[in-house]
N, C-alpha and C positions, 0 to 999 in steps of 0.2 A: 702325456702327465701333466705338464705343466699348464696346458690350454683348458684340461679338464679341472683343474685346480683353479681357474681364475674362472670359470663357469659356476662351479660351486660356491666361491665366494660371491659372485653377483647373483645369485639365487638365494644365497644367506641374507644378503643385504636388503633384497627385494623382501623377503619374508619379513626381516625386521622391521622393514616400513609398514608393511601391511598389518603388523602385531602393535607397533606404535601407533598407527592410524586408528585402528578399532578400541584402543584403550586410552590412551593420552588425549588423541586427536578427535576422539567424539567425545570425549568427558567436555575439554574444552570448547569446542564447538557450539555445544548444546548448552554451554553453561549461561543463566541469565547475566552474569557478570561480564561476559565476554561482548553481550550484545548491549549493554547498558545503555549507551546513549540512542541506540536505535529504537530500543524499547520505550526510553523517556520520549524519544520523538515522537513516536506512534500513539503515545498516552496523551501528548497534548495535542496532536491533531485529533483523536477521538474525543477529548474533550469539548475541542470548538465545533466537531459535529453535533455533538450532545447538545451543545448550547444554541446552536442553529436550528437543531431539531425542535427544542422547547419553544424557542424565540417564536418560530412560524408557526408552532401551534396555538401560541398564545395569542399571536395577533389575529390568526383564524378565528379563534374561539371568540377573541373581543369583538370581533367584526358583526358577529353574529347578533350583538345588542345593537347593532344600527336600527332604526327603525325601517320597516319595509325591507325590501329586498335590494337596498343599494348598495351593500357589500357582498352579496352572498356570491357573485362571480369570482371577486377577488378571494375570499374565503374558500370556495371551493379549488382554486389555482394554488393557493399556500398548504391546503392539505394535501395535494396531489406531490408537491415536492417533498414531504414526508417518504415517498418510496426513494426518491432520488438519495436522500440523505442515508435511509438504511442501507442501500447499494455500498455507498463510500464506507459507512460503519462494518458491514460484512469484510469489503477490501481489507479494511485496517486490521481486522481480529485474523484474517486470513494470513496478513504478513507475518504479523505477529507470532502466529503459531509456524509459519514456512521458516522463522530463523532457527528454530530447534530442528524440526522434522529435515531442512536441507541438509543441516549440519551432519545430522545423522545419516543421511543418504548418502552424503559423499565420503564421509570418513568412516562408516561403518561397513559400506557397501562397496563405493563406487572406486575408492582409488585400492581397497585391498583387493578388489576384482582385476583391477590393472595390474597389480604387483604380482598376482596368480598368473596372468596372461603373458607377463614380460618375462616368468620365471620359464615358463613352458615355450615361449619363444627362444630364451638363450639356447636351449637344446634341439627344439625343433627348426627354427629358422624362419618361420611360415611367415610371409609379410602382413597376414590378416591378422595374425594374433598382435602383430606391433601396433597395426593401426586401430585395431579394437580397443588395447590398452592407452593409447594416446588419447582417443575419443572418451573412453570412461574418466581419465584426469581432466579432463577440458571440460567434460560436460559438466563434471561434478564441482569442477571450482566456480563455474558460470553459473548454476543454480545456487550455490552457496553465498556468492556476491552481489547475487540480485537483489535481494531485499536492503542490505546496507547502501547499496548503489543508488536503488532507486529513492531510499527514504533521503539520501543526500541529496540529489538531485531534486526531489521535490521541495525540499527545505530551500532550495534557492530561489526557485519558483514563488512559493509560498510567502519570502518574505518581503517580495513586492507587491501581495494582497493582503498579508495579514491585517495592516491597519484598516482596509475595506471591509475586513471581514469583521473586526473588532467593531467599527463601526455601525455597521449591519445590525449586530447585536443589539448596541446600545438604542440605536435608532428605532429598532423594533419594538424594545423594551418602552420607549417612549410613547411609540403609536401606540402600543396596549393600554398602557396607563391614561392616555390621554381618551382613549375610548371609552375607558368601561371606569373614569375616576369619578367621583361624586364628592359633594360638600354637605354638611347639616343643612344648608339653607335651601338648599334644592334637590327636587328628585332627580334619580338616574336618569330617566326616560327625557325630562326636561333639560337637563346637562348636554346628554347626547345629541340632541336637536340642536342646540346651540353649537354644538361643535361639527357638526357632519361634514359640512364645506369646508373646515379647515383642516379636517384629520384625513380627508381623500386623498387628496395628492399625497399625503407623508405616507398613507398605507401601500399606495401605488409606487413609490419609491422604494417602500421597504420591499414589496414583491419583486421589483428589479433587481435589488441588491441580494436577496436570496438567489435569483435563479444565478446571478454573475458567481455568488459562492459558491454555490454548489457546481456549476460548471469547473472552478477551479480546483475544488475538491475530487470532482471525478476524474479529471485529467491526471492530477498529480499523484492521485491513490490508485486508480484502475488502468490508466494508459499508460505513463511512464515505466509502470514495471516491466510491461510487454515490449515497450521499445527499448529498455536497457538490456533484457534479455536478448530481443534481435541484435543490437548492437554489439553485445559480447560474442553470439555467434556469427556476425560478419566479420568481427575483428579477426576471430579463431580461423575462419575460411580465409581472410586476406593474406593474413600474415605466416600459417603454418601451411595453407592448403588441404585443411582437414575438410569433409565436407560432412557437417553434422544436420541430419535430418530431422526438425522436429515440426510435427504435425501445426498447423496454424500459425507458424514464425517463418520458417524456410521458404514455403510455399510451394515445396516440392513434397 
């Protein structure tokens, strides 16, 4: 009798946890206030990507003012970078939406399911139920923490390159102004001809800086989140001996 009472109490606790997870847990985990710092960091990065995209497009357009085909190759390469910046921008929007989606999936679905499995296990004592419950909780926490953790790691890397990215935007703006600028005393074409030799190296440097900035953004916005998820899964396997097979991550 006493043993059954303990089981009922344990089940009641698990059901209470499930209810709290679906109500308070879901509300807190999906609130923008909870993720204010992460959202702010993503917005700052999005602003940087948009500035780089606008700067590269401006320089590419400015190069078309050069006489002949002297800058056509550089202009095409700069325009091609827009696809890379678009990928980064999509990744940033996805991370921002995942903050809400993963919180909902974890606290509204995975944790309650784990609690129900745990409650059934208390009476059935089937080991598979216990393993599934543990997997649900750990997987839920892993996907919930992936975006905040990846943004934090990305921020540490971007601090070393932020000055370089800012200088790239400034240099691109300068190159654009040097290319298309004009005065009242001379025609646009005459001024461009006088400056072609001087600005060609500057534009080439701008292209190199854009490529470097794009590489940094692709790593921090696309690659690092996958690495963080893989790291979480590896930690779970190594410490708890739980086998979480995630297609494309675990390799099994």
